[in-house]
N, C-alpha and C positions, 0 to 999 in steps of 0.2 A: 352302309352311308346309303342316303335316299336314292340318289342317280340313277339312276340304269339307263348304263349305252342303247341304245336304237338301231339296230341292226338298217342301212340302205341300202350296203350293196354289197354282195358276195360275189368274187370273179375265180378264178381259174388260182392266180397268186398271193388274194389277199380279201382283206375286206375292213368296209368303209363302215363308223359306227359316227352317227349324230350323240354327242355329253350335253350339248343346248344347243339355242339361236344361234349362240357365234361358232362353232367349235366340233369338227370333227374330226377322230384321231382312224390314224390308218393301218390295219391288221395286217402284217404279212405273214401265210401259212407256214412259212418256216421261218423262225426268227432267223435266221445266220441268210436269208434269202440277198441274193447279191446285190439284186437291184434294187433295193430297198433300203441297203447301204448303200447306192448309190448316190438317191435321192440324198440323203442328209445332211453329205455330202457334199450336193450340191447347194443344199442350205446353205450350210457351214457359209460356201462359197460365197453366195446372196448377200449373208449380215454385214459381208466385208465393206457392203454398196449401200448408198441411201436408194430405200425400196422402188421400187415399181409401181406403178398406178397398175399394170396390166400383166403380174405375175400371183398368183399364189402366194401366199405367205405361212410359213410357219410357227406357231408356237412357242414348240418347243418337241426338244427331240430325246429320246431315250432310246434304250438299246431293243429294236424292235418293234418302237412305238414312234408314228411323227402326228402330233398333234396340228391341223390344220384348218385355218379360217377357214368356215360353211360360207357357201352361196348361195342364194335362196332362191335363185331365178333357173337352178339344172343347169343343164352342160349342152351344147347344142345341138347333136348330133339326136338326144329326147325330144329336145324345141323341134325339127326340122321334121322326126318322125312320127309326131302328133295330129301332121299336117296331111298323112300320105295315106291314100290306100294300095296296100299291098294283094301281090296274086298270092293267096294263102303257101298254095304247095310250093312254088319256084322264088317268092320276098321279089319279084318284080313289082317295081314302082306303077301302077297304072294311072293314079288322080295327086296331084297334092293342089289341095283347096286353100289354101295361101303359103305364098311367102314371105319373107322380111320384108318390111319395105326397103326400096333404094335408097333412102337417106338413113336409116339403119342397118342398108348393109356396108354406106361404107361407111360411118364411121365403127365397124368392127375391122375392116381392113384396114384401118388406121393403127389401131389398139392394137390387131394384132402383129401389123408389122412394128411396128411400135416395140414391141414385146419381145419380138425376133429380133429386129435392130440393136437393143442395149444385149440383147445375152452377145451378138458378134464382137460388141466392142469390148465383149470383158472374155473372147477367146470362145468363146460356145457357140456348141450348136445345140437347137432340142434334142432333133431326130426323132420326134413322134408326135408332129404337130394335124391333128385330126382331131373332127367335130366330138365326138367326146371328151377331149382336152382338155376341151374352150368353155370353159363355165362361164354364167350372166348372174352379175351383184342383184340389188335390190335397185340400181338404179337404171339398170340396163346395160349397164358396161360388159364386157369382154376381159377372163382373166385366162389365162393359160397354166393350166397346173400337169401335174405327174411330170415330174425330172428324172426317172430311176432310167433314160437312154441319152442323155445330157450326156457328152465326151464334146471336145477339143474341137476346133476346128483343122482340119487336115488331118484328124482319126479315122481310119474304118469304123463303115457303117458295117453292123455284122447282120440286122435283123432290117425288116421295113415292112409297114403294111399301104397295102395296095386299093385306090388308089391315090395311098398320101407320100407314096413310095414310089419310084422306080427302077428298075435292073437295067443297068447300062445295055446299052448297044451295042455294035460294032466299031464307035465310036469309041468307046471305052476301054480298046485297044486290050490289055490284059487282065483290065477291070472287067471285060465285057461279063457280063451274069452275078456280077454282085451290085451291091449300092453306092460301089463307090468309096470314094474318103467323102466324111463331111464339110461341109461347107454350103457360099450362097447358092450353089447348085440345085443340092438335092433339099435347103430349107424353103428355096424359093417355089420346088416345085411341087410342095404340099401347102403351103400357101396358096400358090396358084388356085391346086385342087378344092383347099375350104372358099374358095372366093366362088369358086365355080359352085359347090352345095350350097353357101348362102343362094346364089342368081337366081337356082332351079327348085328349090327344095328334097335335090336331092346328090347323090353321090355322081361322080361318073358312071357310064354306062348302067346307074340301075333301072334306068325307065329300060333300059335291053334285059334280053334273056339267048343266052348264047348256050344253053343245054345246061348238061350235070359237070360239068366241066367249064361253066360260066366265069369262076372264079381264077379259074387258071389261063383261057382263053383274055379274059383282060388283062392279067399281068404282063401277058406275049405282047396284048397289042400294042400297049404302053411301050414295053420292050421296043418295038418296031416303031412310036412315034403318032400312032392312031390316034390322033386327038379327037373329041368331040368336037366338031363345028360351033363356032361362036359365033357371034357379031361385028359391030364395025363401034361399040359401044366401050366407053370410056374403061369400064367397066374389063370387057371382054378382052381389051388391048390389054390387060396388065394382066389377066387370068394366060390370053397366049404363048408374052414376054417368059413369067413364069414356069409354064409348061416346055419351052425350049433353051430356057434359063439362060436370059438375054441379062437380066442384071447381073453388072459384078460383085453387089452389094447386095446385100437385104438392106443397108442405109440407104440406099437409088432407088430399093423396092416404095421403100416408107414416104422418096418424094416422091416421088410417083405419086400415091395417093394423097397424096394431100393434094398434088394438081389439081385434082376434081374439086369441081365447083359441089359443097354441103348448103344443104338447109342448114336450121339451127344446133348447134351444137354445143355439150357444154364436156369439159373437158376433167376422166377423170382423174382422182382426186386419192391419194394415198394416208392410209391411217391418220392419225396423229401416233406422235409416240406415247400419251399417255391412255389410247386409246387397246393400241400393240401389249403396252407392258399390264395393263389389269387384265387384260385376254393372257396370258404367259402366266399373268399371281394365282389364276382360277386353275389353268392348267397343270401347277406345280402344286395345289393344293387340289386336286383331285387324284392327284398320283399318292401324295398320303396320304387322302383318308380311302384308301383301297380303289381304287375304280379297276385295275385289271382285276381282282379279285373278281370280277362281277363280270368280266367277257365267259 
């Protein structure tokens, strides 16, 4: 076949290949990788419901391969990093040239909370909300991706990535030193930290350097609830409430973002069923034509 997959990213657990302008393929290093199988099961669940405009969609899944929609705007982490000047030895952020506009940030806050609230309504927790897992489409809207850590509300979170997760302190009782149970507390903490990244242009404490044990020190600081200072702005008020777990549900958090005045905004739209079926059929054709043999 003439189509040659183009390697986009290569990570510790797998790779992402661009197949065309609309489709990418996710391939784990180990075909039996349990996280990949988890993500495929989650997409099966998603397809029982009307699609959400701020969640990445899968066109096709076969064992060890997941065909996903491609978003040309890249991910939020890369967008923020492109505006940063860092110390080359410590990776401390020294200067941020530009942050997303307040209007854009608020749009993204609303879209992210909308996606998380939708997951909550079907009994699920994303479990890994952070800038690398937030993609940007051609119109500037965001979509949440990477569903390999999704769990049911109330299940234990076995892993987390600081500063978008926080180990419980003494308030956790027997769960002290763990991430605890997945639910509004864990999701809003992650969302609050993402909002902080959007408004500052860097993640929590990336503008400081605590030495060779920086990551461990940040982990301990978060466990002790030592958060960066914030202002009294509407956005920072929400960030602070997220860090402190003040929202009973993610729906309540979404409602809070909707109460903030915002400039002109056009809601993200779900692509038509015709669009979806066309790309799904194209994925099936690529499988039939031997796309796997070209990897």
